[in-house]
MIZA-363365 format. One record per residue: residue number from 1; residue in three letters; x, y, z of N, C-alpha, C in turn. Coordinates in steps of 0.05 Angstrom, whole numbers, plus 5000, padded with zeros to 4 digits. Example, Ala and Ser with C-alpha at 12.3 -4.5 7.8 and 13.67 -1.06 7.14 Angstrom:
BEGIN
1 ala 5264 4886 5156 5246 4910 5156 5264 4934 5156
2 ser 5257 4955 5142 5273 4979 5143 5258 5001 5157
END
This chain:
BEGIN
1 met 0811 6076 5493 0823 6057 5511 0842 6071 5530
2 glu 0839 6068 5556 0856 6080 5575 0870 6058 5592
3 ser 0891 6066 5605 0906 6047 5622 0903 6055 5651
4 thr 0897 6036 5667 0894 6041 5696 0914 6023 5711
5 ile 0927 6034 5730 0947 6018 5745 0932 6002 5766
6 ile 0936 5976 5765 0923 5958 5784 0945 5947 5802
7 pro 0946 5954 5828 0967 5945 5845 0965 5915 5849
8 gln 0988 5902 5850 0988 5874 5855 0980 5869 5884
9 pro 0967 5846 5890 0960 5840 5917 0985 5835 5933
10 gln 0985 5844 5958 1009 5841 5974 1015 5812 5980
11 ser 1041 5805 5982 1049 5778 5987 1038 5769 6014
12 ser 1024 5746 6015 1012 5737 6040 1025 5712 6051
13 leu 1046 5703 6038 1059 5678 6047 1073 5683 6073
14 gly 1065 5668 6094 1079 5669 6119 1101 5649 6120
15 phe 1109 5642 6145 1130 5623 6148 1124 5596 6135
16 phe 1101 5585 6142 1094 5558 6131 1087 5560 6102
17 gly 1077 5583 6093 1071 5586 6065 1097 5586 6048
18 ile 1118 5598 6058 1144 5597 6044 1155 5569 6043
19 ile 1151 5554 6065 1160 5526 6065 1145 5510 6044
20 arg 1119 5513 6043 1103 5498 6023 1111 5506 5995
21 glu 1115 5532 5990 1123 5541 5964 1151 5531 5957
22 ser 1168 5527 5977 1195 5517 5972 1194 5488 5963
23 phe 1176 5472 5975 1172 5444 5966 1162 5443 5937
24 lys 1143 5461 5931 1133 5462 5903 1155 5470 5884
25 thr 1171 5489 5891 1193 5498 5874 1213 5476 5870
26 thr 1219 5461 5891 1237 5439 5890 1227 5417 5871
27 ser 1201 5411 5873 1189 5390 5857 1189 5398 5827
28 arg 1184 5424 5821 1184 5433 5794 1212 5431 5782
29 asn 1232 5434 5799 1260 5435 5790 1275 5410 5799
30 gly 1261 5388 5804 1272 5365 5816 1295 5352 5801
31 lys 1293 5350 5775 1314 5336 5760 1341 5349 5762
32 ile 1342 5375 5758 1368 5389 5759 1378 5390 5788
33 leu 1360 5393 5808 1368 5394 5836 1380 5368 5845
34 val 1368 5346 5836 1379 5319 5844 1407 5316 5832
35 thr 1412 5325 5808 1439 5324 5796 1458 5341 5812
36 ile 1450 5365 5819 1468 5383 5835 1473 5370 5862
37 leu 1453 5360 5875 1456 5347 5901 1475 5324 5900
38 leu 1472 5307 5880 1489 5283 5878 1518 5292 5874
39 phe 1523 5312 5857 1550 5321 5852 1563 5332 5878
40 val 1548 5348 5892 1558 5360 5917 1563 5339 5938
41 phe 1544 5320 5941 1548 5299 5961 1573 5282 5955
42 leu 1577 5274 5930 1600 5259 5923 1626 5275 5927
43 ser 1625 5301 5920 1649 5318 5923 1657 5321 5952
44 phe 1637 5326 5970 1643 5329 5998 1653 5303 6010
45 ser 1640 5281 6002 1648 5254 6013 1676 5247 6004
46 gln 1683 5251 5979 1710 5245 5969 1730 5262 5983
47 leu 1723 5287 5988 1742 5305 6002 1747 5295 6031
48 asp 1726 5286 6044 1729 5276 6072 1744 5250 6072
49 phe 1739 5232 6053 1754 5207 6051 1784 5213 6047
50 ala 1790 5230 6029 1818 5237 6023 1831 5249 6048
51 gln 1817 5266 6062 1828 5279 6086 1833 5259 6108
52 glu 1815 5240 6111 1818 5219 6132 1843 5202 6126
53 tyr 1846 5193 6100 1868 5176 6093 1895 5191 6095
54 ile 1895 5216 6087 1920 5231 6088 1928 5237 6117
55 leu 1909 5244 6134 1916 5252 6161 1918 5229 6181
56 ala 1907 5206 6174 1908 5183 6193 1936 5177 6203
57 pro 1956 5173 6185 1983 5167 6195 1995 5190 6210
58 val 1989 5215 6202 1999 5238 6215 1989 5240 6244
59 ile 1963 5236 6247 1951 5237 6274 1962 5215 6292
60 asn 1966 5191 6280 1978 5169 6296 2006 5177 6305
61 asp 2021 5190 6288 2048 5199 6295 2048 5220 6318
62 val 2028 5238 6317 2025 5257 6338 2019 5244 6365
63 val 2002 5223 6364 1995 5208 6388 2020 5195 6399
64 leu 2037 5183 6382 2062 5171 6390 2081 5192 6402
65 gln 2082 5216 6390 2098 5237 6401 2090 5246 6429
66 leu 2063 5247 6433 2053 5254 6459 2059 5233 6480
67 ala 2058 5208 6471 2065 5186 6490 2095 5186 6497
68 lys 2111 5193 6477 2140 5194 6482 2148 5219 6498
69 his 2134 5241 6493 2140 5266 6508 2114 5276 6521
70 pro 2108 5267 6545 2083 5275 6558 2081 5305 6563
71 asn 2104 5318 6566 2103 5347 6572 2105 5364 6547
72 met 2100 5353 6524 2104 5367 6499 2086 5392 6497
73 val 2061 5390 6505 2043 5413 6503 2052 5435 6522
74 his 2061 5428 6546 2071 5448 6565 2097 5461 6554
75 asp 2114 5444 6542 2139 5455 6532 2135 5474 6509
76 leu 2114 5469 6493 2110 5486 6470 2104 5515 6477
77 thr 2093 5519 6502 2087 5546 6511 2110 5559 6526
78 asn 2131 5544 6529 2155 5555 6543 2180 5550 6525
79 arg 2203 5554 6537 2227 5548 6522 2230 5518 6519
80 phe 2239 5511 6495 2242 5482 6490 2263 5479 6467
81 asp 2272 5455 6465 2292 5448 6445 2277 5440 6419
82 gln 2279 5456 6398 2264 5451 6374 2271 5424 6361
83 thr 2296 5416 6364 2304 5390 6352 2289 5367 6365
84 thr 2281 5370 6390 2267 5348 6404 2239 5344 6392
85 tyr 2227 5366 6383 2199 5364 6374 2197 5370 6344
86 val 2218 5365 6329 2218 5371 6300 2197 5353 6286
87 gly 2194 5329 6296 2174 5311 6284 2145 5321 6289
88 ala 2140 5330 6314 2114 5340 6320 2107 5365 6304
89 phe 2128 5383 6301 2123 5407 6285 2117 5400 6256
90 asn 2130 5381 6245 2124 5373 6217 2096 5361 6215
91 asp 2088 5346 6235 2061 5335 6235 2040 5357 6236
92 leu 2044 5376 6255 2025 5399 6257 2024 5415 6232
93 arg 2047 5419 6219 2048 5435 6195 2032 5420 6173
94 glu 2035 5394 6171 2021 5379 6151 1991 5379 6156
95 ile 1983 5377 6181 1954 5377 6188 1943 5405 6180
96 leu 1957 5426 6186 1948 5453 6180 1945 5457 6150
97 leu 1964 5448 6134 1963 5451 6105 1940 5435 6093
98 val 1936 5411 6103 1914 5394 6093 1887 5407 6100
99 lys 1884 5417 6124 1859 5430 6132 1854 5455 6116
100 leu 1874 5471 6111 1871 5495 6094 1863 5488 6066
101 leu 1876 5468 6055 1869 5459 6028 1840 5448 6027
102 ser 1833 5433 6048 1805 5423 6049 1785 5445 6051
103 met 1791 5466 6066 1773 5489 6068 1770 5504 6042
104 ala 1792 5506 6027 1791 5519 6001 1774 5504 5981
105 val 1778 5477 5980 1762 5461 5962 1733 5461 5970
106 ser 1727 5459 5996 1700 5460 6006 1686 5486 5999
107 ser 1701 5508 6000 1690 5534 5993 1683 5535 5963
108 leu 1699 5523 5946 1693 5522 5917 1668 5506 5912
109 ile 1667 5483 5926 1643 5465 5922 1618 5480 5931
110 met 1620 5494 5954 1597 5509 5964 1589 5532 5946
111 leu 1609 5545 5934 1603 5566 5915 1587 5556 5891
112 phe 1596 5534 5880 1580 5521 5858 1553 5513 5868
113 phe 1551 5501 5892 1525 5493 5903 1506 5516 5906
114 leu 1516 5538 5916 1500 5562 5920 1489 5573 5894
115 ile 1507 5579 5875 1499 5591 5850 1480 5573 5834
116 ala 1487 5548 5833 1470 5529 5817 1443 5526 5829
117 thr 1441 5523 5855 1415 5519 5868 1398 5544 5868
118 val 1410 5566 5874 1395 5591 5875 1385 5599 5847
119 ser 1403 5597 5827 1395 5604 5800 1372 5587 5790
120 ser 1375 5560 5793 1355 5542 5783 1329 5545 5798
121 ser 1330 5549 5825 1306 5552 5841 1292 5578 5835
122 ser 1307 5599 5829 1295 5625 5823 1279 5623 5797
123 glu 1290 5609 5777 1276 5605 5752 1252 5587 5755
124 ala 1255 5566 5772 1233 5547 5776 1210 5561 5791
125 tyr 1217 5580 5808 1196 5595 5823 1178 5610 5803
126 thr 1189 5618 5781 1174 5632 5760 1166 5613 5738
127 ala 1165 5587 5744 1155 5566 5725 1174 5562 5702
128 lys 1200 5567 5705 1219 5561 5685 1239 5541 5696
129 val 1251 5525 5678 1270 5505 5686 1296 5509 5670
130 leu 1318 5511 5685 1344 5514 5671 1356 5487 5665
131 gly 1371 5486 5643 1386 5462 5636 1414 5464 5647
132 pro 1430 5442 5644 1457 5443 5654 1474 5465 5641
133 lys 1470 5470 5615 1485 5491 5601 1479 5518 5613
134 asp 1454 5523 5619 1446 5548 5631 1458 5552 5659
135 ile 1459 5530 5674 1471 5531 5701 1500 5539 5699
136 phe 1515 5527 5681 1544 5533 5679 1548 5562 5669
137 leu 1530 5572 5652 1532 5600 5644 1527 5618 5667
138 lys 1508 5611 5684 1502 5627 5708 1526 5627 5727
139 ile 1539 5604 5730 1562 5602 5748 1585 5619 5737
140 lys 1589 5617 5711 1611 5633 5698 1606 5663 5701
141 lys 1581 5671 5700 1574 5699 5701 1575 5710 5730
142 ser 1568 5693 5749 1563 5704 5776 1583 5696 5798
143 trp 1603 5679 5792 1619 5668 5813 1635 5688 5828
144 lys 1643 5711 5816 1659 5731 5830 1643 5746 5851
145 lys 1617 5751 5845 1601 5769 5863 1597 5757 5891
146 pro 1590 5732 5894 1588 5721 5921 1614 5722 5937
147 ile 1637 5719 5923 1663 5720 5937 1667 5748 5948
148 val 1662 5769 5932 1665 5796 5941 1646 5802 5964
149 thr 1622 5793 5962 1602 5797 5984 1611 5783 6009
150 ser 1621 5758 6007 1630 5744 6030 1654 5758 6044
151 phe 1671 5770 6028 1694 5784 6039 1684 5807 6057
152 tyr 1665 5822 6048 1654 5844 6064 1639 5834 6088
153 met 1625 5811 6085 1611 5800 6108 1630 5790 6129
154 ile 1653 5779 6120 1674 5771 6139 1684 5795 6155
155 leu 1689 5817 6141 1697 5841 6155 1676 5851 6175
156 leu 1651 5850 6167 1629 5858 6184 1627 5840 6209
157 thr 1630 5814 6204 1629 5795 6226 1652 5799 6246
158 leu 1676 5803 6235 1699 5808 6253 1695 5834 6269
159 gly 1683 5855 6256 1677 5879 6270 1658 5876 6293
160 ile 1637 5860 6288 1617 5854 6309 1629 5838 6332
161 ala 1646 5818 6325 1659 5802 6345 1678 5819 6362
162 leu 1692 5838 6349 1710 5856 6364 1694 5874 6383
163 phe 1671 5884 6373 1653 5901 6390 1645 5886 6415
164 tyr 1636 5861 6412 1627 5845 6435 1651 5840 6454
165 thr 1674 5833 6443 1697 5828 6460 1705 5852 6476
166 leu 1707 5875 6462 1715 5900 6476 1694 5908 6497
167 ser 1668 5905 6490 1647 5913 6509 1648 5897 6535
168 ile 1650 5871 6531 1651 5853 6555 1677 5857 6570
169 gly 1700 5859 6556 1726 5863 6569 1728 5889 6584
170 ile 1720 5911 6571 1723 5937 6585 1704 5939 6609
171 thr 1679 5928 6606 1661 5929 6628 1671 5912 6652
172 ser 1683 5889 6646 1693 5871 6667 1716 5884 6682
173 ile 1733 5899 6667 1757 5911 6679 1751 5936 6695
174 leu 1735 5954 6682 1731 5981 6694 1708 5983 6714
175 val 1688 5966 6711 1665 5968 6729 1659 5942 6742
176 val 1656 5943 6769 1650 5918 6784 1626 5924 6802
177 asn 1602 5921 6792 1578 5925 6808 1555 5909 6795
178 ser 1531 5912 6806 1509 5896 6796 1501 5905 6768
179 trp 1503 5931 6762 1497 5941 6735 1515 5928 6714
180 ala 1540 5925 6721 1559 5913 6702 1552 5884 6697
181 val 1543 5870 6718 1535 5842 6714 1510 5840 6696
182 trp 1491 5858 6700 1467 5859 6683 1475 5865 6654
183 phe 1493 5884 6651 1501 5893 6624 1515 5870 6609
184 ile 1534 5856 6623 1548 5834 6611 1528 5811 6605
185 gly 1509 5807 6623 1489 5786 6618 1472 5792 6593
186 ala 1464 5818 6590 1448 5826 6567 1464 5822 6541
187 ile 1489 5830 6542 1506 5828 6518 1509 5798 6511
188 thr 1514 5782 6531 1518 5753 6526 1493 5740 6514
189 leu 1470 5748 6525 1445 5737 6514 1439 5746 6486
190 ser 1450 5770 6479 1445 5780 6452 1463 5767 6430
191 ile 1484 5753 6439 1502 5741 6420 1489 5721 6402
192 pro 1473 5702 6412 1460 5683 6394 1442 5696 6374
193 ala 1426 5716 6383 1408 5730 6365 1423 5744 6343
194 cys 1445 5757 6351 1462 5772 6331 1475 5752 6312
195 tyr 1483 5729 6322 1496 5708 6305 1477 5699 6283
196 phe 1452 5692 6291 1433 5682 6271 1424 5703 6252
197 tyr 1422 5728 6261 1415 5750 6243 1437 5754 6223
198 val 1463 5755 6232 1485 5759 6213 1487 5736 6194
199 ala 1483 5711 6203 1483 5688 6185 1462 5690 6164
200 thr 1438 5700 6172 1416 5703 6153 1422 5725 6133
201 leu 1432 5748 6144 1439 5770 6126 1460 5762 6106
202 trp 1479 5746 6115 1501 5736 6097 1489 5720 6075
203 leu 1471 5701 6081 1460 5683 6061 1442 5699 6041
204 val 1425 5717 6051 1408 5733 6034 1425 5751 6016
205 ser 1447 5762 6027 1465 5778 6011 1478 5762 5988
206 leu 1485 5737 5993 1495 5720 5972 1474 5715 5951
207 ile 1449 5710 5959 1428 5706 5940 1423 5731 5923
208 val 1424 5754 5935 1422 5779 5920 1445 5781 5900
209 ser 1469 5774 5909 1492 5775 5891 1489 5758 5866
210 val 1476 5734 5870 1472 5716 5848 1450 5725 5829
211 leu 1428 5735 5840 1404 5740 5824 1403 5768 5813
212 glu 1416 5788 5825 1413 5815 5816 1438 5825 5803
213 asp 1436 5834 5778 1459 5844 5763 1470 5869 5776
214 gly 1496 5870 5779 1509 5893 5789 1509 5895 5820
215 ser 1498 5876 5834 1497 5876 5863 1518 5857 5874
216 asn 1536 5868 5889 1556 5852 5903 1569 5870 5925
217 gly 1582 5857 5943 1595 5872 5965 1576 5887 5982
218 leu 1583 5911 5989 1566 5928 6007 1538 5933 5995
219 glu 1537 5936 5969 1511 5941 5956 1493 5917 5960
220 ala 1503 5893 5957 1486 5869 5961 1478 5866 5990
221 ile 1496 5873 6009 1489 5872 6037 1467 5892 6044
222 gly 1470 5916 6034 1450 5937 6038 1423 5929 6026
223 arg 1424 5918 6002 1399 5909 5989 1386 5887 6005
224 ala 1401 5868 6015 1390 5846 6031 1377 5856 6057
225 ser 1391 5875 6070 1380 5887 6094 1354 5902 6089
226 glu 1353 5915 6066 1328 5929 6058 1305 5910 6053
227 leu 1311 5888 6039 1290 5869 6033 1279 5855 6059
228 met 1297 5852 6079 1289 5838 6103 1274 5855 6123
229 lys 1271 5881 6117 1256 5898 6136 1229 5887 6142
230 gly 1222 5884 6167 1197 5873 6175 1196 5843 6175
231 lys 1217 5830 6164 1218 5801 6162 1243 5789 6176
232 arg 1256 5806 6191 1281 5797 6204 1277 5773 6223
233 leu 1255 5775 6239 1250 5754 6258 1243 5728 6244
234 gln 1226 5730 6223 1219 5706 6207 1244 5694 6194
235 ala 1261 5710 6182 1285 5701 6169 1304 5688 6188
236 ser 1308 5700 6211 1326 5690 6231 1316 5664 6244
237 leu 1289 5662 6247 1277 5638 6258 1282 5615 6239
238 met 1280 5619 6213 1285 5597 6194 1314 5588 6197
239 met 1333 5607 6201 1361 5599 6204 1365 5583 6230
240 val 1350 5590 6251 1352 5575 6277 1343 5547 6272
241 leu 1321 5543 6258 1310 5516 6253 1329 5500 6236
242 phe 1342 5512 6216 1362 5497 6201 1386 5490 6218
243 ala 1394 5507 6236 1416 5501 6254 1409 5478 6273
244 ile 1385 5478 6283 1376 5455 6300 1376 5429 6284
245 ala 1366 5430 6260 1365 5406 6243 1393 5396 6238
246 tyr 1412 5414 6233 1439 5405 6228 1451 5393 6254
247 gly 1445 5405 6277 1454 5394 6302 1444 5365 6306
248 leu 1419 5360 6299 1407 5333 6301 1422 5314 6283
249 ile 1429 5323 6259 1444 5306 6240 1471 5298 6252
250 val 1485 5317 6264 1511 5311 6276 1508 5291 6299
251 met 1487 5296 6316 1482 5278 6338 1476 5249 6329
252 met 1460 5247 6308 1453 5221 6298 1477 5207 6285
253 ala 1495 5223 6272 1519 5211 6260 1538 5201 6282
254 asn 1540 5216 6304 1556 5207 6327 1544 5183 6340
255 phe 1518 5182 6342 1505 5159 6354 1510 5133 6338
256 leu 1511 5135 6312 1515 5112 6295 1542 5099 6300
257 thr 1562 5114 6309 1589 5104 6313 1597 5104 6342
258 ile 1577 5107 6361 1584 5110 6389 1596 5084 6400
259 ser 1589 5061 6389 1599 5036 6398 1623 5027 6382
260 asn 1630 5041 6361 1652 5033 6344 1666 5058 6333
261 arg 1688 5065 6346 1702 5090 6338 1724 5084 6318
262 ser 1724 5062 6304 1745 5056 6285 1743 5074 6261
263 met 1765 5076 6246 1765 5093 6222 1747 5082 6201
264 thr 1745 5055 6200 1727 5042 6180 1698 5050 6185
265 ala 1690 5050 6210 1662 5058 6217 1657 5087 6209
266 glu 1676 5104 6214 1673 5133 6208 1671 5137 6178
267 leu 1688 5123 6163 1687 5126 6134 1662 5115 6121
268 ala 1653 5091 6131 1631 5077 6119 1604 5087 6128
269 ile 1602 5099 6152 1576 5107 6162 1574 5137 6166
270 thr 1592 5148 6182 1589 5176 6190 1591 5195 6167
271 ile 1612 5192 6150 1616 5211 6129 1593 5211 6108
272 pro 1585 5188 6098 1562 5189 6079 1537 5199 6092
273 phe 1532 5190 6117 1507 5199 6130 1507 5229 6134
274 arg 1529 5239 6146 1531 5268 6151 1530 5284 6126
275 asn 1546 5277 6106 1546 5292 6081 1520 5290 6066
276 gly 1507 5267 6066 1482 5264 6052 1461 5282 6063
277 phe 1457 5281 6089 1436 5298 6101 1444 5327 6102
278 tyr 1470 5333 6105 1479 5360 6105 1475 5373 6077
279 ser 1481 5359 6056 1477 5369 6029 1447 5373 6023
280 leu 1431 5354 6032 1402 5357 6028 1391 5381 6043
281 leu 1399 5384 6068 1390 5406 6085 1399 5433 6073
282 lys 1424 5434 6064 1435 5459 6053 1420 5466 6027
283 leu 1414 5446 6011 1399 5451 5986 1372 5463 5992
284 phe 1357 5451 6011 1331 5461 6017 1332 5489 6030
285 met 1353 5494 6045 1357 5520 6057 1360 5541 6035
286 phe 1376 5535 6015 1380 5553 5992 1353 5559 5978
287 val 1338 5537 5974 1312 5540 5961 1293 5558 5977
288 val 1292 5553 6003 1274 5568 6021 1281 5598 6021
289 tyr 1306 5604 6022 1314 5632 6023 1312 5645 5995
290 thr 1314 5629 5974 1309 5640 5947 1280 5647 5944
291 val 1262 5630 5953 1233 5636 5952 1227 5660 5970
292 ser 1240 5661 5993 1236 5684 6011 1245 5710 5998
293 tyr 1267 5708 5984 1277 5732 5970 1256 5743 5951
294 his 1244 5725 5935 1224 5734 5916 1199 5746 5930
295 glu 1191 5733 5952 1168 5743 5968 1174 5770 5979
296 trp 1198 5773 5991 1205 5799 6003 1208 5820 5982
297 lys 1219 5813 5959 1222 5832 5937 1195 5842 5927
298 thr 1176 5823 5924 1149 5831 5915 1136 5850 5936
299 ser 1138 5842 5961 1127 5859 5982 1139 5886 5983
300 his 1166 5887 5979 1180 5913 5980 1171 5931 5957
301 glu 1168 5919 5933 1159 5934 5910 1131 5945 5913
302 glu 1114 5929 5926 1086 5937 5931 1085 5961 5951
303 lys 1102 5960 5971 1103 5982 5990 1112 6008 5977
304 glu 1128 6006 5956 1137 6029 5941 1116 6039 5921
305 gly 1093 6025 5919 1072 6033 5902 1074 6024 5874
306 lys 1092 6004 5869 1094 5994 5841 1072 5975 5835
307 gly 1064 5974 5810 1043 5956 5802 1046 5949 5773
308 phe 1025 5940 5760 1027 5935 5732 1003 5948 5718
309 tyr 1007 5954 5692 0986 5967 5677 0968 5946 5663
310 leu 0942 5950 5665 0923 5932 5653 0904 5948 5635
311 pro 0902 5942 5609 0884 5957 5592 0855 5954 5601
312 val 0841 5976 5602 0813 5976 5610 0797 5990 5588
313 ala 0774 5979 5580 0757 5991 5559 0747 6018 5569
314 thr 0744 6037 5549 0735 6064 5556 0707 6063 5569
315 gly 0690 6045 5559 0663 6044 5570 0662 6035 5598
316 asp 0683 6021 5607 0683 6010 5634 0694 6030 5654
317 val 0705 6052 5644 0718 6071 5662 0697 6091 5671
END
């Protein structure tokens, strides 16, 4: 009996194949995903309700302050008597603190959402289903790694933003001719492409952080970039489509309250509508990129010549 290496067939799933496989993975894992989705939807909605109720009187006070002091915005940029605007400063400070607290809580909810969805979808992709206890164990094990990876991605994003700002600024100041206009135009047009690629790289890096032991930070970013080789356009296009879908959700939410801008209408219609579809869209996006991760990983391993051993009878060799 001898062993012969039989290479696995290369992954043939294209864009629409990944979408179809994502629906199949979602259906196999439907029970736990519905539970996750419901928890996230209720959490985001309660957070928005609380924010609206807390900030409503503060915003009304700011409006009254503006009516009482029409030149307040102008005065804030020049010399002014602080005692005159002490109320406005207190309101702005309270708004800032509430917004920062809301961002922190939203980040924690999204961290749970990411790890739970990616972990369960990854197992469902291989025909396994995780239970609630397994999900919490995954969260306990992996929660630090996406935070570290996000920290490095924030630094990378700030570096790219600084590069664009300096390039456009220096070109505008030092050079004034047709070539400068073309250069600035090319840089400006490249900004959306760069934005969607960085957003895609960020998400794939987070998925790598969750699924691969020992991968976080720069290592996870490098691993994600390696897996996306040859698939960057496909991956970025998926992110563009998700962004368009989210834009449509926001437009529809605004349309529902276009004739009634009251706080009651916003709480009763806009928040549940926006959060419901946003959570559903985000969940499916996590599933799609988790399936994509497995497809890209398989393809990458095949290109490196990896395969599996299959016993073959001596007489057949």
